[in-house]
Structure formats: C-alpha cells, structure tokens
DRENFI-897622 format. One record per residue (C-alpha): residue number from 1; residue in three letters; x, y, z. Coordinates in Angstrom, 2 decimals, decimal comma. Each point is the difference from the previous one (the first is absolute). Layout:
  num  residu     east    north       up
  NUM     ALA        X        Y        Z
...
This chain:
  num  residu     east    north       up
    1     MET   126,43    41,02   189,79
    2     ILE    -0,25    -3,51    -1,27
    3     ARG    -3,77     0,36    -0,14
    4     LYS    -0,07     3,13    -2,08
    5     GLU     2,94    -1,16    -2,58
    6     ASN    -1,99    -3,17    -0,59
    7     LEU    -3,14     1,92    -0,59
    8     LEU     2,30     2,32    -2,04
    9     ALA     0,80    -3,08    -2,33
   10     PHE    -3,12    -1,59     0,02
   11     SER    -1,67     3,39    -1,28
   12     VAL     2,95     0,20    -2,66
   13     LEU    -0,94    -3,86    -0,86
   14     LEU    -3,71     1,02    -0,15
   15     ILE     0,60     2,91    -1,96
   16     THR     2,13    -1,75    -2,68
   17     VAL    -2,47    -2,76    -0,40
   18     LEU    -2,93     2,69    -0,39
   19     LEU     1,91     1,87    -2,60
   20     SER     0,74    -3,29    -1,91
   21     VAL    -3,38    -0,84    -0,54
   22     SER    -1,35     3,56    -0,89
   23     GLY     2,57     0,34    -2,46
   24     CYS     1,49     2,95     1,70
   25     THR     3,68     1,16     0,89
   26     PHE     1,49     1,84     2,70
   27     THR     2,40     2,91     0,46
   28     PHE     2,80     0,41     2,77
   29     HIS     0,13     3,74     1,34
   30     SER     2,45     1,08     2,29
   31     GLU    -2,19     2,97     0,59
   32     ARG    -2,10    -1,57     3,32
   33     THR     0,49    -3,29     1,80
   34     LEU    -2,06    -2,72     0,36
   35     ASP    -1,42     1,29     3,44
   36     SER    -1,09     3,07    -1,67
   37     VAL    -2,23    -2,33    -2,60
   38     LEU    -1,01    -2,60     2,94
   39     THR    -0,35     1,33     3,37
   40     ILE     0,43    -2,68     2,75
   41     PRO    -0,35     0,48     3,50
   42     SER     3,12    -0,59     1,64
   43     GLU    -0,03    -2,90     2,92
   44     THR     2,30     2,13     2,30
   45     THR    -1,60     3,39    -0,51
   46     ASP    -3,18     1,64    -0,62
   47     GLU     1,15     2,84    -1,91
   48     THR     0,04    -0,26    -3,99
   49     THR     3,43    -0,08    -1,66
   50     THR     0,49     2,18    -2,92
   51     THR     2,78     0,81    -2,78
   52     GLU     0,75     3,37    -1,60
   53     PRO    -0,40     0,49    -3,32
   54     SER     3,45    -0,35    -1,52
   55     THR     1,53     2,16    -1,89
   56     LEU     2,23    -1,46    -2,30
   57     PRO    -0,92    -0,42    -3,43
   58     SER    -2,15    -2,82    -0,50
   59     THR     1,24    -3,43    -2,17
   60     THR    -2,25    -2,13    -1,55
   61     SER     0,10    -3,59    -0,35
   62     THR    -2,89    -2,72    -1,40
   63     THR     0,14    -3,64     0,65
   64     GLU    -1,74    -2,67    -1,82
   65     PRO    -1,25    -2,39     3,27
   66     GLN    -0,20    -3,73    -1,32
   67     PRO    -3,70    -1,88     1,04
   68     GLY     0,72    -2,44     2,81
   69     SER     3,51     1,54     0,64
   70     GLU     0,50     0,97     3,83
   71     THR     1,42     3,29     0,62
   72     THR     1,70     0,90     3,35
   73     ALA     0,20     3,61     1,43
   74     ASP     3,22     1,15     0,98
   75     PRO    -0,27     1,50     3,09
   76     SER     3,03     2,43    -0,98
   77     LYS    -2,10     1,41    -2,78
   78     THR    -2,94     1,41     1,96
   79     ASP    -0,04     3,30    -1,85
   80     GLU    -1,28    -0,83    -3,39
   81     THR    -3,67     0,75    -0,93
   82     PHE    -2,08    -1,84    -1,98
   83     VAL    -1,95     1,52    -2,96
   84     ILE    -2,62    -2,34    -1,79
   85     THR    -0,21     0,85    -3,50
   86     GLU    -2,36    -1,72    -2,98
   87     SER     2,46    -2,37    -2,14
   88     GLY     0,89     1,06    -3,33
   89     SER     0,61     3,86     0,97
   90     SER     2,81     2,06    -2,13
   91     GLU    -0,16     1,76     3,22
   92     THR     3,02    -0,34     2,15
   93     GLU     0,55     3,36     1,70
   94     PRO     0,13    -0,41     3,60
   95     ARG    -3,59     1,67     1,43
   96     GLN    -0,32     2,59     3,03
   97     THR    -1,53    -1,65     3,20
   98     GLU    -2,48     2,62     1,73
   99     GLU     2,97     0,84     2,19
  100     SER     2,66     0,69    -2,63
  101     ASP     2,28     3,15     0,04
  102     PRO    -1,74     2,86    -0,69
  103     THR     3,49     1,44    -1,22
  104     ILE    -0,27    -2,37    -2,84
  105     PRO    -2,58     0,99    -2,76
  106     PRO    -2,69    -2,32    -1,10
  107     SER     0,41    -1,65    -3,34
  108     VAL    -1,79     1,02    -3,29
  109     THR    -1,79    -2,08    -2,16
  110     PRO     1,74     0,32    -3,35
  111     SER    -4,02    -0,16    -1,68
  112     THR    -1,34     2,80     2,25
  113     ILE     2,33     2,65    -2,00
  114     SER    -1,30     1,46    -2,93
  115     THR     1,93    -0,25    -3,31
  116     GLU    -2,22     2,87    -1,84
  117     GLU     1,36     3,01    -0,55
  118     GLU    -2,05     3,08     1,29
  119     THR    -1,13     2,31    -2,37
  120     THR    -1,04     3,54     1,09
  121     PRO    -3,19     1,18    -1,90
  122     SER    -0,07     2,91    -2,25
  123     ALA    -1,66     3,09     1,35
  124     ASP    -2,80    -0,12    -2,66
  125     ILE    -0,65    -3,78     0,84
  126     ILE    -1,07    -1,73     3,37
  127     GLU    -0,01    -4,12     0,41
  128     GLU    -2,16    -1,22     2,72
  129     THR     0,98    -3,42     0,83
  130     THR    -1,58    -2,45     2,55
  131     ASP     1,26    -2,98     2,11
  132     ASP    -3,03    -1,73    -0,69
  133     PRO    -0,10    -1,99    -3,03
  134     ASP    -3,24     0,34    -0,90
  135     ILE     0,11     3,32    -0,87
  136     THR     1,32     1,44    -3,39
  137     PRO     2,54     2,87     0,87
  138     THR    -0,81     3,45    -1,96
  139     THR     1,65     2,59    -1,34
  140     THR    -1,34     3,52     0,30
  141     ILE     1,35     2,71    -2,51
  142     LEU     0,23     3,07     1,57
  143     SER     0,82     2,31    -3,22
  144     TYR     0,92    -0,28    -4,00
  145     ARG     2,67     2,15    -1,66
  146     VAL    -1,32     2,15    -2,88
  147     ARG     2,81     1,30    -2,15
  148     PHE    -0,10     2,39    -2,87
  149     PHE     2,28     0,27    -2,89
  150     VAL     0,69     2,97    -2,66
  151     GLN     2,04    -1,23    -2,90
  152     GLY     1,61    -3,46     2,18
  153     LYS     0,78     2,11     2,99
  154     GLU    -1,78    -0,01     3,30
  155     ILE    -1,08     3,41     0,95
  156     HIS    -2,76    -0,88     2,67
  157     SER    -0,41    -3,05     2,25
  158     VAL    -2,79    -0,12     2,46
  159     HIS    -1,22    -2,82     3,15
  160     VAL    -3,64    -0,64    -0,16
  161     THR    -2,60    -1,98     1,90
  162     PRO    -1,64    -2,83    -1,64
  163     GLY    -3,17     1,16    -1,77
  164     SER     0,93     3,83     0,25
  165     SER     0,55     2,50    -2,94
  166     VAL     2,77     1,86    -1,26
  167     LEU     0,29     3,23    -1,98
  168     PRO     2,81     0,18    -2,72
  169     PRO     2,45     2,63     0,40
  170     PRO     0,02     2,85    -2,68
  171     ALA     1,82    -1,58    -3,27
  172     PRO     3,42     2,35    -0,46
  173     LYS    -0,28     1,65    -3,49
  174     ILE     2,14    -1,52    -2,90
  175     PRO     1,12     2,47    -2,73
  176     GLY    -1,32    -1,37    -2,86
  177     ARG    -2,52    -1,98     1,11
  178     ILE    -3,59     0,20     2,01
  179     PHE    -1,22    -2,09     2,86
  180     VAL    -2,70    -2,55    -0,64
  181     ALA    -0,46    -2,02     3,16
  182     TRP     1,13    -2,22     2,32
  183     THR    -0,04    -4,21    -0,37
  184     ASN    -1,93    -1,93     2,42
  185     GLU    -1,96     3,55     0,66
  186     SER    -3,40    -2,25     0,83
  187     ARG     2,01    -2,16     3,06
  188     LEU     1,18     3,11     1,25
  189     ARG    -3,73     0,85     0,98
  190     ARG    -0,06    -3,65     2,36
  191     VAL     3,54    -1,13     0,39
  192     THR     0,02    -3,96     0,80
  193     GLN     3,81    -0,51    -0,86
  194     ASP     3,16     1,70    -0,36
  195     LEU     0,02     2,12    -3,16
  196     ASP     2,76     1,45    -2,38
  197     VAL    -1,86     2,75    -2,23
  198     GLN     1,67     1,60    -2,99
  199     ALA    -0,82     3,54    -1,59
  200     ILE    -1,33    -0,13    -3,82
  201     TYR     1,08     3,00    -2,10
  202     ASN    -0,40     0,12    -3,51
  203     TYR     2,23     2,19    -2,19
  204     VAL    -1,50     3,72    -0,41
  205     GLN    -1,03     0,74    -3,51
  206     ILE     1,05     3,29    -1,62
  207     LYS    -2,46     1,04    -2,79
  208     VAL     1,69     1,13    -2,84
  209     THR    -1,67     2,56    -2,72
  210     VAL     1,58    -0,15    -3,60
  211     ARG    -1,25     3,45    -1,71
  212     THR     0,24    -0,17    -3,83
  213     GLN    -1,08     2,95    -2,74
  214     VAL    -2,84    -1,46    -2,10
  215     THR    -0,65     3,60    -1,43
  216     THR     2,20     2,53    -1,95
  217     ASN    -1,53     2,76     1,28
  218     VAL     1,85     3,19     1,41
  219     THR    -1,34    -1,07     3,31
  220     ALA     0,75    -4,01    -0,19
  221     SER    -2,54    -2,08     1,35
  222     TYR     0,95    -3,01     1,52
  223     GLU    -1,05    -3,63     0,53
  224     GLU     0,66    -1,85     3,39
  225     HIS     1,50    -3,69     0,75
  226     LYS    -0,08    -1,25     2,92
  227     PHE     2,18    -2,27     1,63
  228     LEU     0,60    -1,43     4,00
  229     ILE     3,94    -1,43     0,68
  230     ASP     1,36    -1,34     3,27
  231     TYR     1,41     2,65     2,21
  232     GLY     3,73     0,91    -0,69
  233     SER    -0,15    -0,95    -3,66
  234     ASP     1,21     1,00    -3,17
  235     PHE    -2,59     0,89    -2,89
  236     LEU     0,73     0,20    -3,56
  237     PRO    -3,34     0,66    -1,84
  238     PRO    -1,16    -2,12    -2,80
  239     LYS     1,74     0,29    -3,48
  240     GLU    -3,09     0,21    -1,69
  241     LEU    -0,87     3,30     2,20
  242     GLU     2,88     1,65    -1,93
  243     THR    -2,12     0,44    -3,25
  244     PRO    -0,52     3,26    -0,34
  245     PRO    -2,62     2,20    -1,82
  246     PHE     0,05     0,45    -3,56
  247     GLY     2,75     2,10    -1,31
  248     MET     1,93    -0,18     3,30
  249     VAL     2,84    -1,97     1,06
  250     PHE     0,55    -1,73     3,84
  251     THR     2,58     2,07     1,85
  252     ALA     0,63    -1,28     3,64
  253     TRP    -2,73    -0,58     3,40
  254     ARG     0,06     3,04     1,95
  255     GLY     0,23    -1,54     3,54
  256     ASN     1,50    -2,32     2,82
  257     GLN    -0,25    -3,85    -1,22
  258     SER     2,70    -1,12     2,94
  259     GLU    -0,57    -1,47     3,22
  260     LEU    -3,42     1,32     0,36
  261     ILE    -1,30     0,31     3,32
  262     SER    -3,30     2,54    -0,52
  263     ASP    -2,84     0,63    -3,07
  264     THR     1,90     0,92    -3,01
  265     VAL    -1,02     2,02    -3,14
  266     ILE     2,50    -1,09    -2,81
  267     THR    -0,82     2,22    -3,03
  268     ALA     1,22    -0,72    -3,98
  269     GLU     1,84     2,91    -1,33
  270     TYR    -0,32     0,36    -3,83
  271     LYS     1,26     2,77    -2,46
  272     GLN    -1,31     0,50    -3,98
  273     ASP     1,34    -2,09    -2,44
  274     PRO     2,18     2,04    -2,23
  275     LYS    -1,30    -1,61    -2,76
  276     ALA    -3,35     1,15     0,77
  277     ILE    -1,99     3,41    -0,59
  278     ALA    -2,33     1,36     2,01
  279     ILE    -2,51     2,78     0,27
  280     VAL    -1,89     1,27     3,44
  281     LEU    -3,70     0,71    -0,28
  282     SER    -2,00     2,73     1,38
  283     SER    -1,27    -2,64     2,55
  284     GLY     3,74    -1,20     1,42
  285     ARG     0,02    -2,70    -2,20
  286     LYS     3,51    -0,83    -1,31
  287     VAL    -0,48    -1,79    -3,37
  288     LEU     2,68    -2,15    -1,46
  289     GLY     0,81    -1,96    -2,86
  290     TYR     3,10    -1,18    -2,39
  291     PRO     0,37     2,00    -3,38
  292     ASP     0,61    -2,52    -2,65
  293     PRO     1,67     2,14    -2,82
  294     ASP     0,26    -3,23    -2,40
  295     LEU    -3,90    -0,45    -0,55
  296     ALA    -0,35     3,87    -0,49
  297     GLY     2,91     0,03    -2,74
  298     ASP    -1,64    -3,25    -1,45
  299     PHE    -3,38     1,57    -0,53
  300     LEU     1,77     3,11    -1,64
  301     ALA     1,60    -1,48    -2,51
  302     LEU    -2,97    -2,27    -1,14
  303     LEU    -2,28     2,90    -0,05
  304     ASN     2,47     1,94    -1,95
  305     TYR     0,32    -2,98    -2,53
  306     ARG    -3,77     0,12    -0,14
  307     ARG     0,00     3,67    -0,86
  308     LEU     2,58    -0,54    -2,35
  309     GLU    -2,10    -2,75    -1,60
  310     ARG    -2,66     2,32    -0,69
  311     GLY     1,95     2,67    -1,05
  312     LEU     0,30     2,38     2,47
  313     ASP     2,71     1,46     2,13
  314     THR     1,51    -1,34     3,12
  315     LEU    -0,67     1,66     3,08
  316     GLU     2,93     1,12     1,98
  317     THR     0,66    -0,81     4,09
  318     ALA    -1,31     3,23     2,01
  319     GLU     2,79    -0,99     2,87
  320     THR    -0,76     2,82     1,85
  321     GLN    -3,86    -1,55     0,69
  322     ARG     1,96    -3,37     1,45
  323     GLN    -0,51     0,84     3,62
  324     ALA    -3,42     1,07    -0,24
  325     ALA    -0,93    -3,20    -2,47
  326     LEU     1,30    -2,03     3,06
  327     ALA    -1,62     1,83     2,74
  328     ARG    -3,31    -0,48    -1,89
  329     ALA     0,82    -3,70    -0,71
  330     LEU    -0,05    -0,63     3,85
  331     GLU    -2,88     2,24     0,50
  332     LEU    -1,79    -2,99    -1,97
  333     SER     0,38    -2,02     2,57
  334     VAL    -1,90     1,88     2,15
  335     ASN    -2,38     0,86    -2,55
  336     PHE    -0,54    -1,00    -2,97
  337     SER    -1,27     2,71    -1,92
  338     HIS     0,70     3,19    -1,59
  339     ILE    -0,81     2,12     3,06
  340     ARG     2,71     0,07     2,07
  341     PRO    -0,21    -1,21     3,90
  342     ASP     0,21     3,61     1,38
  343     GLY    -3,44     0,50    -2,48
  344     ASP     2,18     1,96    -2,59
  345     SER     0,11    -0,57    -3,99
  346     TYR     2,60    -2,23    -1,38
  347     TRP     1,56     2,79    -1,82
  348     THR     0,46     1,97     3,01
  349     ALA     3,01    -2,60     0,89
  350     TYR     2,06     1,48    -3,51
  351     ASN     2,40     2,85    -0,35
  352     LEU    -2,01     1,43    -2,41
  353     LYS     0,01     3,56    -1,94
  354     THR    -2,83     1,82    -0,24
  355     THR    -0,24    -0,45    -3,65
  356     SER     0,83    -3,97     0,02
  357     SER    -2,79    -2,68    -0,16
  358     MET     0,39    -3,50     0,89
  359     SER    -2,04    -3,55     0,15
  360     GLU     0,39    -2,83     2,43
  361     ASN     0,01    -3,83    -0,69
  362     ILE    -0,04    -2,21     3,22
  363     LEU    -0,13    -3,57     0,57
  364     TYR     0,78    -2,87     2,86
  365     GLY     0,43    -3,19    -0,17
  366     THR     2,27    -1,73    -2,65
  367     ASP     3,44     0,14     0,30
  368     ASP     0,40    -0,71    -4,44
  369     PRO     0,69     3,21    -2,08
  370     GLU    -1,71    -1,81    -2,80
  371     ALA    -3,55    -0,64     2,08
  372     ALA     0,27     3,92     1,47
  373     PHE     0,42     1,02    -3,65
  374     GLU    -3,29    -2,41    -1,54
  375     TYR    -2,07     1,14     3,11
  376     TRP     0,29     3,53    -0,78
  377     ASN    -0,07    -0,55    -4,05
  378     ASN    -3,64    -1,53     0,85
  379     LEU    -1,10     2,95     1,58
  380     THR    -0,87     3,09    -2,02
  381     GLY     0,82     2,73     2,49
  382     HIS     3,32    -1,52     0,72
  383     ARG     0,90    -0,92    -3,89
  384     GLU    -0,43     3,51    -0,85
  385     ASN     2,06     1,09     2,47
  386     MET     2,69    -2,40    -1,07
  387     PHE    -0,31     0,78    -3,58
  388     GLY    -0,53     3,82     0,33
  389     SER     1,59     2,96    -0,91
  390     TYR     2,33     0,68     3,06
  391     ASP     3,43     0,99     0,51
  392     SER     1,48    -2,00     2,63
  393     THR    -1,59    -2,87     2,43
  394     ILE     1,55    -1,31     3,27
  395     VAL    -0,74    -3,56     1,31
  396     ALA     0,25    -1,24     3,21
  397     VAL    -0,33    -3,31     1,75
  398     VAL    -0,18    -1,20     3,42
  399     ARG     0,05    -2,93     1,83
  400     GLY    -2,24    -0,11     2,95
  401     GLU    -0,70    -2,15     2,70
  402     LYS    -2,50    -1,84    -1,92
  403     TYR    -0,06     1,28    -3,40
  404     HIS     1,98     2,04    -2,68
  405     TYR    -1,66     3,47    -0,60
  406     TRP     0,47     1,34    -3,88
  407     VAL    -0,19     4,00    -0,44
  408     GLN     0,83     1,83    -3,52
  409     GLY     0,17     3,39    -0,62
  410     PHE    -0,77     1,98    -3,26
  411     PHE     0,90     3,40    -0,26
  412     SER     0,06     3,25    -2,24
  413     ASP     1,98     2,80     0,04
C-alpha cells in the first residue's frame, strides 16, 4: 500500500507539472475514482479493482496549480477523477465519462439548437433546401392564382399551373352597360404570375330620334334628328327643334323623355297659328299665311285718292269677296299666275253672279302700299283696272314664308 500511495502521489505531481507547463487546468469529479482512470495492479492480488459509478450529483471544482509546488494526494480522497481541459475555456460543466449513469441524459450544447423559426411553405410554392453550402436553394412554384372582378367584386378565382392558359368566365349582364373585354386578357393565354382581371363595360347608348314637321301638308312630312344618350338618362330635345313650320306653333313633344332604356322616337307636335289662314290644295298640301289688313287698307285708301284726283268715283269694298281674295293670295305663293294651282282660271275662286264681270291684279315682293301702286300704275293693263269703271274692289295682302303676296279684284254688277 505504501508503494501504491507513493506511486499515486508521484503521478499527481507529474500531472500537475505537465499541466502547468502546457497551460491547462484540471477538474475534479466525484463520479469515478482515480483507480478507474489509472488501473494499477495490486501487489496482493491478481484481480483488478474497479469502482461503481457514483449516482450522486456531480460537483465541479477547479484548481490552478502553481508551477513548482508539490501536490500530495490525500489517500482519503481517492474517489476524485481528473479531467484535463484546455486553459481559458468557459466550459465548467462536468463531463460524463464512458461509464456514466445512463439515467442521466447527455448534456446538450446550446449552439446546436436552431433559433430560426420554422415556416411551412404554401400549397403553391415549394422551397428546396440543402446542407451543401455550394448549392443555392431553389423555389418551385406549383401554381398561380387568377381572380376575375366585376365592378370591384370578385366573381371567380382559379389556380393554374405556370405557363397554362385560363378561359375567362362569362361576363355578367349589367343593366345599361355592355361588356367590352377583360383586362390582362392577353396574359391569360400564358399565365406566368398571379393575375387580377377586371371586366370592362361601356354604357349602353340609347338612340333617340326626334321628328320635326317640315311641311304643312295634310299628310305632314317630318325630318328626323338622331341623338345618342346614356342608358337610363333623360332627354330634352334642343330648343331650336321646337321651331315650327311656317304658320304653325309648337305645342309639345310626344314620346317618353325620362329614364330612357330603349331606342325612342320623340315627335314634335304643332298646331296652326290662330293668326294664320290656310288653304288645302287638291294635292293635299296645306298652304298657310298671315293676312295683313293694314297694308290692304292703306293701298285702297291710296287708290281712291288717286281716282278722286282724276275725277273718278271711289270704289266700294266688296266685303263678300274677301275670303276668296285671301285664298287667291295664298295660291300665288304656290303658283304666281292668274291660273290657279288646280289649273282653273282665277275668276273661279270668287263668288260671282252670272251677270258679273271682274278683273284681277297680282303682285308679290314688296310690303309697301305706295311701291305696289307705282308698280301696277306703270303697267297698262293693271293701270286700266285701277282706274276703270268698276263698282267695287277687294284688296288682299298675305305675308307668306318669304314674300308678301298682293291680289286686287275689280267687280261690276
């Protein structure tokens, strides 16, 4: 036993010197005895002495041996284990030996625990990773999402494989609008990214036909004016289209003008101006004009004055022939002639007795009684009628659409 203790003391001293020279430290553990580290055959027996591992918690102590100091092993502390570690290491945790208690889990080095949060790849993307630092991780896209919107509302969604095509859904009908196309429609032929596709609509255009009368025939003819308005809009025809044909006045528009949702015809309605007079020709044409009794009265006064200058009697007004004279004036606006529009002679327009005789002077253009008198007075036949031996006369002046028309009839009983 003395030799064994001496050998142990020498071994401890030798280890201490070697550690001091190499800059290392040693740690004592109570898990194994020195005998389990250094197996020395006993002098008294051939069997090798071993000790069971301790089941007590391990304790750690660190000593820093001084160079040149002697260290004597205490025989009473032969259950210590020497573990050599590098100098300057921050590891002070006890290390398990090969024969440590299996019930104690091995220590885990904190640096081996990954602090990166695991993420689950989406159903459409797969990320391929590798431990080889020379290989760059790759991402595989399984599908793209294509969404279809109408007025900001999603109506359809589909996932497709990259490079494939997508057939758009039928565009829903929207009142007052007409579908034109889908945005990004060209990209739907080969999808290479997520797409949001919007439906494009235009407002439906409503055609409005405005009919205005252009003639005063019994069977009126109309001119059509075309307009396009937005679906559901109101429509008020332009003010200038209310202008009526000559001799008539505008009364109203016939046809719906509010919230139009279909093509519409709006017709101007007219009536004869109460101040106008009219005749209807055999052709069905309605002729209108405005009588001017003031011009007719001024002309007759001028004529009788000139007759008195010549010593002739004044002419009486043939009031019964006034309507016939006015009708003749209207006929002159259609056919300026002593032949009526229907082909008859002028005198057939008047209410004559079988024994009566008459003459007629006609004129158009001027609205001045003196100018009218001078014109007729310069023509032999017209002058003879004005200063002839007649009993009565009638003068009618009608303002037509362009000119004034004059008629003077002379009658003898």
